[in-house]
C-alpha positions as CSV (number, residue, x, y, z in Angstrom):
1,M,142.8,-49.4,-2.8
2,P,140.8,-46.4,-4.0
3,H,142.0,-44.7,-7.2
4,P,143.3,-41.0,-6.9
5,F,141.2,-38.3,-8.5
6,T,142.7,-36.8,-11.6
7,P,141.7,-33.6,-13.4
8,V,139.2,-34.0,-16.2
9,T,138.5,-30.4,-17.3
10,S,137.8,-26.9,-16.1
11,L,135.3,-24.3,-17.5
12,P,133.7,-21.0,-16.6
13,V,130.2,-20.9,-14.9
14,D,127.7,-18.3,-13.9
15,P,127.5,-18.9,-10.2
16,A,124.1,-17.4,-9.9
17,N,122.5,-19.6,-12.6
18,A,124.6,-22.8,-12.9
19,R,123.2,-26.1,-11.7
20,V,124.8,-29.5,-11.0
21,H,123.2,-32.9,-11.2
22,E,124.6,-35.6,-8.9
23,E,123.8,-39.2,-9.6
24,G,123.7,-41.3,-6.5
25,W,125.1,-44.8,-6.2
26,Q,121.9,-46.9,-5.6
27,S,118.2,-46.6,-5.6
28,W,117.9,-44.8,-2.3
29,S,120.9,-42.5,-2.8
30,P,119.8,-38.9,-3.3
31,S,120.1,-37.9,-7.0
32,G,119.0,-34.6,-8.6
33,S,120.1,-31.1,-9.5
34,Y,121.4,-28.4,-7.2
35,A,122.3,-24.7,-7.4
36,L,125.9,-24.0,-6.7
37,G,124.9,-22.5,-3.4
38,D,123.0,-25.5,-2.3
39,R,124.3,-28.1,0.2
40,P,123.9,-31.5,-1.5
41,Y,122.3,-34.3,0.6
42,R,124.7,-36.4,2.5
43,P,124.4,-39.3,5.0
44,T,123.7,-38.2,8.5
45,N,125.1,-41.3,10.2
46,D,127.6,-44.2,9.4
47,N,124.9,-46.9,9.1
48,W,122.9,-45.0,6.5
49,A,126.2,-44.3,4.6
50,T,126.6,-48.1,4.2
51,V,123.0,-49.0,3.6
52,C,121.9,-46.0,1.4
53,Y,124.9,-44.3,-0.2
54,R,128.1,-45.6,-1.8
55,P,129.8,-47.6,1.0
56,G,133.3,-46.3,2.0
57,V,133.0,-43.1,-0.1
58,T,133.0,-39.7,1.6
59,V,132.7,-36.4,-0.2
60,P,134.7,-33.3,0.9
61,D,132.7,-30.3,2.0
62,G,132.1,-27.8,-0.8
63,T,132.2,-30.6,-3.4
64,F,129.6,-32.0,-5.7
65,Q,130.0,-35.7,-6.5
66,G,128.2,-38.1,-8.8
67,E,128.7,-41.9,-8.9
68,G,129.3,-42.6,-12.6
69,L,127.5,-39.5,-13.8
70,L,127.8,-35.8,-13.0
71,A,126.2,-33.1,-15.2
72,L,126.7,-29.3,-15.2
73,D,124.6,-26.6,-16.7
74,P,127.0,-23.7,-16.6
75,G,124.2,-21.2,-16.5
76,D,125.7,-18.9,-19.1
77,G,123.9,-20.2,-22.2
78,S,126.7,-22.6,-23.2
79,A,126.1,-26.3,-23.6
80,V,125.2,-28.6,-20.7
81,R,128.1,-31.0,-20.0
82,L,127.9,-34.6,-18.7
83,W,130.8,-36.7,-17.5
84,A,129.9,-40.3,-17.6
85,A,131.3,-43.7,-16.9
86,V,132.8,-45.3,-20.1
87,D,131.7,-48.9,-19.2
88,P,129.2,-48.4,-16.3
89,T,128.4,-52.1,-15.8
90,A,132.1,-52.8,-15.1
91,E,133.4,-49.6,-13.5
92,V,131.6,-46.7,-11.9
93,P,134.0,-43.9,-11.2
94,S,133.2,-41.0,-8.8
95,V,133.1,-37.7,-10.6
96,R,133.7,-34.4,-8.5
97,L,133.1,-30.8,-9.2
98,T,134.2,-27.8,-7.3
99,V,133.8,-24.1,-8.2
100,T,136.3,-21.3,-7.3
101,D,136.0,-17.8,-8.6
102,G,133.5,-18.7,-11.3
103,V,135.5,-21.7,-12.6
104,A,134.4,-25.2,-12.3
105,E,137.1,-27.9,-11.8
106,V,136.0,-31.5,-12.7
107,S,138.0,-34.6,-11.6
108,A,137.3,-38.3,-11.5
109,D,138.9,-41.4,-10.0
110,G,138.3,-43.5,-13.2
111,P,137.7,-43.1,-16.9
112,V,134.8,-40.9,-18.0
113,K,133.6,-39.5,-21.3
114,E,132.2,-36.0,-21.8
115,W,128.8,-35.5,-23.4
116,T,127.0,-32.3,-24.3
117,G,123.3,-31.4,-24.6
118,T,120.7,-28.7,-24.2
119,D,119.6,-29.4,-20.6
120,I,120.4,-31.9,-17.8
121,Q,117.6,-34.4,-18.2
122,S,118.1,-34.6,-22.0
123,V,121.8,-35.1,-21.9
124,L,121.3,-37.9,-19.4
125,A,118.7,-39.4,-21.6
126,D,121.0,-39.2,-24.6
127,W,123.7,-41.1,-22.7
128,A,121.2,-43.7,-21.6
129,C,120.1,-44.3,-25.2
130,A,123.7,-44.8,-26.2
131,Q,123.9,-47.8,-23.8
132,Q,121.7,-49.7,-26.2
133,V,119.5,-51.5,-23.7
134,P,116.5,-53.3,-25.2
135,A,113.2,-51.4,-24.6
136,P,111.7,-52.7,-21.3
137,R,108.4,-54.5,-21.1
138,P,105.4,-52.6,-19.8
139,A,104.9,-53.1,-16.1
140,P,101.8,-54.9,-14.7
141,T,99.8,-53.1,-12.0
142,V,100.4,-54.2,-8.5
143,W,99.1,-54.3,-5.0
144,C,101.9,-54.6,-2.4
145,S,101.5,-55.4,1.3
146,W,104.4,-53.3,2.6
147,Y,103.1,-49.8,3.4
148,E,100.1,-50.9,5.3
149,Y,101.3,-54.1,7.1
150,F,105.1,-53.9,7.0
151,T,106.7,-57.0,8.5
152,N,103.5,-57.9,10.4
153,V,101.6,-59.0,7.3
154,T,99.6,-62.2,7.6
155,E,98.1,-64.6,5.1
156,D,94.7,-63.5,6.3
157,D,95.6,-59.9,5.3
158,I,96.4,-61.0,1.8
159,H,93.0,-62.8,1.6
160,E,91.1,-59.8,2.8
161,N,92.7,-57.5,0.2
162,L,92.1,-60.1,-2.5
163,R,88.4,-60.0,-1.8
164,A,88.5,-56.2,-1.6
165,M,90.1,-55.9,-5.1
166,D,87.0,-57.7,-6.5
167,T,84.5,-55.7,-4.4
168,L,86.1,-52.4,-5.4
169,D,86.7,-53.4,-9.0
170,L,90.4,-52.4,-9.0
171,P,92.4,-53.4,-12.1
172,I,95.3,-55.1,-10.2
173,D,97.4,-57.6,-12.2
174,V,99.8,-58.7,-9.4
175,V,99.3,-59.2,-5.7
176,Q,102.8,-59.0,-4.2
177,I,103.6,-60.3,-0.7
178,D,106.3,-58.2,0.9
179,D,108.6,-58.7,3.8
180,G,107.2,-60.7,6.7
181,Y,106.2,-64.1,5.2
182,Q,109.7,-65.6,5.8
183,S,111.2,-66.7,9.1
184,A,114.4,-64.8,8.7
185,L,116.5,-63.0,6.0
186,G,118.2,-65.8,4.2
187,D,115.8,-68.5,5.3
188,W,113.4,-67.6,2.4
189,L,111.7,-71.0,2.2
190,T,110.9,-71.2,5.9
191,L,107.6,-69.5,6.8
192,S,107.0,-67.1,9.7
193,G,104.1,-68.0,11.9
194,R,101.9,-65.6,10.2
195,F,101.7,-67.6,6.9
196,R,100.3,-71.2,6.5
197,S,101.3,-72.0,2.9
198,R,103.3,-70.0,0.4
199,A,102.0,-72.1,-2.5
200,G,98.5,-72.0,-1.1
201,I,98.3,-68.2,-1.1
202,A,99.8,-68.1,-4.6
203,D,97.0,-70.5,-5.7
204,A,94.4,-68.3,-4.1
205,I,95.7,-65.2,-5.9
206,R,95.8,-66.9,-9.2
207,A,92.3,-68.4,-8.7
208,R,91.0,-64.9,-8.7
209,G,92.6,-64.2,-12.0
210,R,95.6,-62.3,-10.7
211,R,99.4,-63.0,-10.7
212,A,101.3,-63.8,-7.5
213,G,104.4,-61.7,-6.6
214,I,106.8,-62.0,-3.7
215,W,109.7,-60.0,-2.1
216,T,113.1,-61.1,-1.1
217,A,116.4,-59.5,-0.2
218,P,118.5,-62.2,-1.8
219,F,122.0,-61.0,-0.8
220,L,121.3,-60.2,2.8
221,V,121.6,-62.8,5.6
222,D,120.4,-62.4,9.2
223,P,123.2,-63.6,11.5
224,A,120.4,-65.4,13.5
225,S,119.2,-67.3,10.5
226,D,119.7,-71.0,10.0
227,L,121.7,-70.2,6.8
228,A,124.2,-68.1,8.8
229,T,124.4,-70.7,11.5
230,E,124.8,-73.7,9.3
231,H,126.7,-72.2,6.3
232,A,129.0,-69.5,7.5
233,D,131.3,-70.4,4.6
234,W,128.7,-69.0,2.2
235,L,129.1,-65.5,3.5
236,V,131.3,-62.7,2.2
237,R,134.3,-62.1,4.5
238,D,136.3,-58.9,5.2
239,P,140.0,-58.9,4.7
240,A,140.6,-59.3,8.5
241,G,138.7,-62.6,8.5
242,G,135.4,-61.4,9.9
243,F,132.2,-61.0,7.9
244,T,131.5,-58.1,5.5
245,H,129.1,-55.8,7.2
246,A,126.0,-54.9,5.2
247,G,124.8,-52.3,7.8
248,R,122.3,-52.6,10.6
249,N,118.6,-53.2,9.9
250,W,115.7,-55.2,11.4
251,G,117.7,-55.0,14.7
252,H,120.7,-57.0,13.3
253,D,124.1,-56.4,11.9
254,L,123.6,-58.0,8.5
255,R,125.8,-60.2,6.4
256,V,126.2,-60.9,2.7
257,L,125.6,-64.1,0.8
258,D,128.5,-65.0,-1.4
259,T,126.9,-66.0,-4.6
260,T,130.2,-66.9,-6.1
261,H,130.4,-69.9,-3.7
262,P,128.9,-72.9,-5.7
263,E,126.8,-74.2,-2.8
264,A,125.4,-70.7,-2.0
265,A,124.7,-70.1,-5.7
266,A,122.9,-73.5,-5.8
267,Y,120.9,-72.6,-2.7
268,L,119.8,-69.3,-4.1
269,T,118.9,-70.9,-7.4
270,D,116.7,-73.4,-5.5
271,V,115.0,-70.6,-3.6
272,F,113.9,-68.9,-6.8
273,R,113.1,-72.0,-8.7
274,T,110.9,-73.1,-5.8
275,L,109.1,-69.8,-5.6
276,R,108.5,-69.9,-9.4
277,S,107.3,-73.5,-9.2
278,E,104.8,-72.4,-6.5
279,G,103.2,-69.9,-8.9
280,Y,105.0,-66.7,-8.3
281,D,106.1,-64.9,-11.5
282,Y,106.7,-61.3,-10.2
283,F,109.7,-60.9,-8.1
284,K,110.8,-57.8,-6.1
285,V,114.4,-58.2,-5.1
286,D,115.5,-55.7,-2.5
287,F,118.5,-54.4,-0.6
288,L,120.7,-55.3,-3.6
289,Y,123.5,-53.0,-2.7
290,A,124.7,-55.8,-0.5
291,G,125.7,-57.9,-3.5
292,A,128.0,-55.2,-4.6
293,L,129.9,-54.7,-1.4
294,D,133.6,-55.2,-1.3
295,G,134.9,-58.3,0.4
296,V,136.7,-61.6,0.1
297,R,134.6,-64.0,-2.0
298,H,135.0,-67.7,-3.0
299,K,135.8,-66.6,-6.5
300,D,138.4,-63.9,-7.0
301,I,136.3,-61.3,-8.9
302,D,135.5,-57.7,-8.2
303,A,132.3,-56.8,-6.4
304,L,130.4,-55.4,-9.4
305,T,131.0,-58.5,-11.4
306,A,129.9,-60.7,-8.5
307,Y,126.8,-58.5,-8.2
308,R,125.8,-58.9,-11.9
309,E,126.5,-62.6,-11.8
310,G,124.2,-62.9,-8.8
311,I,121.4,-61.1,-10.5
312,E,121.9,-63.2,-13.7
313,L,121.7,-66.3,-11.5
314,I,118.3,-65.1,-10.2
315,R,117.0,-64.3,-13.7
316,E,118.0,-67.8,-14.9
317,A,116.2,-69.4,-12.0
318,I,112.9,-67.4,-12.5
319,G,112.9,-67.5,-16.3
320,E,112.9,-64.8,-18.9
321,D,109.1,-64.4,-18.8
322,A,109.0,-63.6,-15.1
323,Y,108.9,-59.9,-14.1
324,L,112.0,-58.7,-12.1
325,L,111.9,-55.5,-10.1
326,G,115.1,-54.3,-8.4
327,C,115.3,-52.1,-5.3
328,G,118.2,-50.7,-3.3
329,A,120.4,-51.6,-6.3
330,P,123.6,-50.0,-7.5
331,L,121.9,-48.4,-10.6
332,L,124.6,-48.1,-13.2
333,A,125.9,-51.6,-12.4
334,S,122.3,-52.9,-13.0
335,I,121.9,-51.7,-16.6
336,G,120.4,-54.4,-18.7
337,L,119.4,-56.8,-15.9
338,F,115.9,-55.7,-14.8
339,D,112.4,-55.1,-16.1
340,A,111.7,-52.4,-13.5
341,M,113.8,-50.5,-11.0
342,R,113.1,-48.4,-7.9
343,V,114.7,-45.1,-8.7
344,S,114.2,-43.3,-5.3
345,P,114.2,-43.8,-1.5
346,D,111.1,-45.3,0.1
347,T,108.1,-43.2,0.3
348,A,106.2,-43.0,3.7
349,P,102.9,-41.8,5.1
350,H,104.8,-38.6,6.1
351,R,106.7,-36.0,4.0
352,R,110.0,-35.4,5.9
353,P,112.7,-38.1,6.3
354,E,114.3,-39.0,9.6
355,A,117.1,-36.6,10.5
356,D,116.4,-34.8,7.2
357,D,118.5,-37.5,5.5
358,Y,117.3,-37.7,1.9
359,S,118.0,-41.4,1.6
360,Q,115.4,-42.2,4.3
361,P,111.7,-42.9,3.9
362,G,109.6,-39.9,3.2
363,Q,107.6,-38.3,0.3
364,D,110.0,-35.4,0.0
365,P,113.2,-37.5,-0.7
366,A,111.2,-39.9,-2.9
367,E,109.9,-37.0,-5.0
368,F,113.3,-35.3,-5.2
369,T,115.2,-38.3,-6.5
370,G,112.3,-39.7,-8.5
371,V,112.2,-36.5,-10.5
372,G,116.0,-36.5,-10.9
373,R,116.0,-39.9,-12.4
374,Q,113.0,-39.6,-14.7
375,W,115.4,-39.9,-17.7
376,Q,116.0,-43.5,-16.9
377,H,112.3,-44.5,-17.5
378,G,111.8,-46.5,-20.7
379,R,115.5,-46.4,-21.5
380,F,117.0,-48.8,-18.9
381,W,113.8,-50.1,-17.3
382,V,110.3,-49.1,-16.1
383,N,110.9,-46.6,-13.3
384,D,109.3,-47.5,-10.0
385,P,108.5,-44.3,-8.1
386,D,107.4,-46.4,-5.2
387,C,103.8,-47.2,-4.2
388,L,100.7,-45.1,-4.2
389,M,99.3,-44.6,-0.7
390,A,95.8,-43.1,-0.9
391,R,94.3,-43.8,2.5
392,P,93.1,-40.8,4.5
393,A,95.8,-41.2,7.2
394,V,98.6,-40.4,4.6
395,E,100.0,-36.9,4.8
396,T,99.6,-34.9,1.5
397,R,98.2,-37.9,-0.3
398,E,97.0,-35.8,-3.2
399,R,100.5,-34.5,-3.9
400,W,102.1,-37.9,-3.6
401,A,99.5,-39.5,-5.9
402,A,100.2,-36.7,-8.5
403,H,103.9,-37.4,-8.4
404,V,103.4,-41.2,-8.9
405,E,101.0,-40.5,-11.8
406,A,103.4,-38.0,-13.4
407,T,106.3,-40.5,-13.6
408,G,104.3,-42.8,-15.9
409,G,106.2,-45.7,-14.2
410,L,105.2,-48.8,-12.3
411,M,101.8,-48.3,-10.6
412,A,101.4,-50.1,-7.3
413,S,98.9,-49.6,-4.6
414,S,100.0,-50.3,-0.9
415,D,96.9,-49.6,1.3
416,R,94.6,-51.8,3.2
417,L,92.0,-51.5,0.5
418,L,89.0,-51.4,2.8
419,S,90.5,-48.4,4.6
420,L,90.2,-46.2,1.4
421,D,87.6,-43.5,1.3
422,E,85.8,-42.4,-1.9
423,W,88.8,-40.3,-3.0
424,G,91.2,-43.1,-2.3
425,V,89.3,-45.7,-4.2
426,T,88.7,-43.4,-7.2
427,T,92.4,-42.3,-7.3
428,T,93.7,-45.9,-7.0
429,R,91.4,-47.1,-9.7
430,R,92.4,-44.2,-12.0
431,L,96.1,-44.6,-11.6
432,L,96.0,-48.4,-12.0
433,S,93.9,-47.9,-15.2
434,G,96.1,-45.3,-16.6
435,V,98.0,-44.9,-19.8
436,D,101.0,-47.1,-20.3
437,E,103.7,-44.5,-21.2
438,L,106.0,-47.0,-22.8
439,S,103.5,-48.1,-25.5
440,G,101.1,-45.1,-25.4
441,A,98.2,-47.5,-25.1
442,T,95.4,-47.4,-22.5
443,E,95.6,-50.6,-20.4
């Protein structure tokens, strides 16, 4: 049962100048600062509410709400206030703010602590530093197949781009195969017809002096997969006895792997140990919100604990030296678990998101939330602003490249490299050769 909201504090604000920062639940949830007269970004359909926002949580009209964090600049010269989760890896309360007649009323449905600072980003950074997370390792530079090939990527596409990296003299450390190599979500070790050998392509990448990377969505299960057919008892259930619904994507109503089930945990461990043994040491794990969905699990633990245990299982399987990038993840519940983290919705070759929903792919939402979460970079993880796309067909590619560069975060190219014109090649090479903002050294 949800907890009731109880008053936290009230304070005067200048309605003309005050600003409120809402922190969204997961990577793709809109996060950033608003004027009091702005309408915050909210889900525009029920499916996106599950897949991209905090599932089961609705926000009343006229209310600002942050998940675990909400900051207020009163706009009258007084201190900026932050109300933050006391133990964010265990409990992430929702924090609400409404303003009536120049007075802000703050409430929360769980314990929060108040912080003060000089501006919104700095008070968030102060709070982040207080979580005492070890400094993250600098990120490698990456080429990713997703934004050119999507799920239609083939092994031959990887080989073509491997050759192009050498021809164009691009400083790419990791070649990361994204969605499309596997037969189904959940059947991670069974290849689609577009790939001949997962180990073979990893060998080819490494033979050229680069590292092999691979994508999974470890907590999602396609109901048409062999896993779902043969091991229905490995899936998270809803209280009525059906399966917990992880939203609709790839044309399917998705299910959730119960990593508290010993056999499911053993299977997932085997998946990641196998990938590591084949030569992959960079892992992008995606759609992680699913692991934190409520439901009936084999072990009687809360969803956030199950999520963290699931990520820890993956880390143990790949080893401490492997690089782990999270995406679509419940952010505060992920503190201390990742090397890098996507901090925004997906980018896209276009600016505006579908239905103007700022959780959906588009350069505008990716920039809005990426800027709003800049305070996390170097404190929790290396921020991943999403991939550079520098090919001529990309709308406002110059502006998008400037945003990616300004973050100082993970630098990843996601073009068919032979499609780049002179500007695209020069810009890609420059961003991949840039200054590592964590160490201050030129790579």
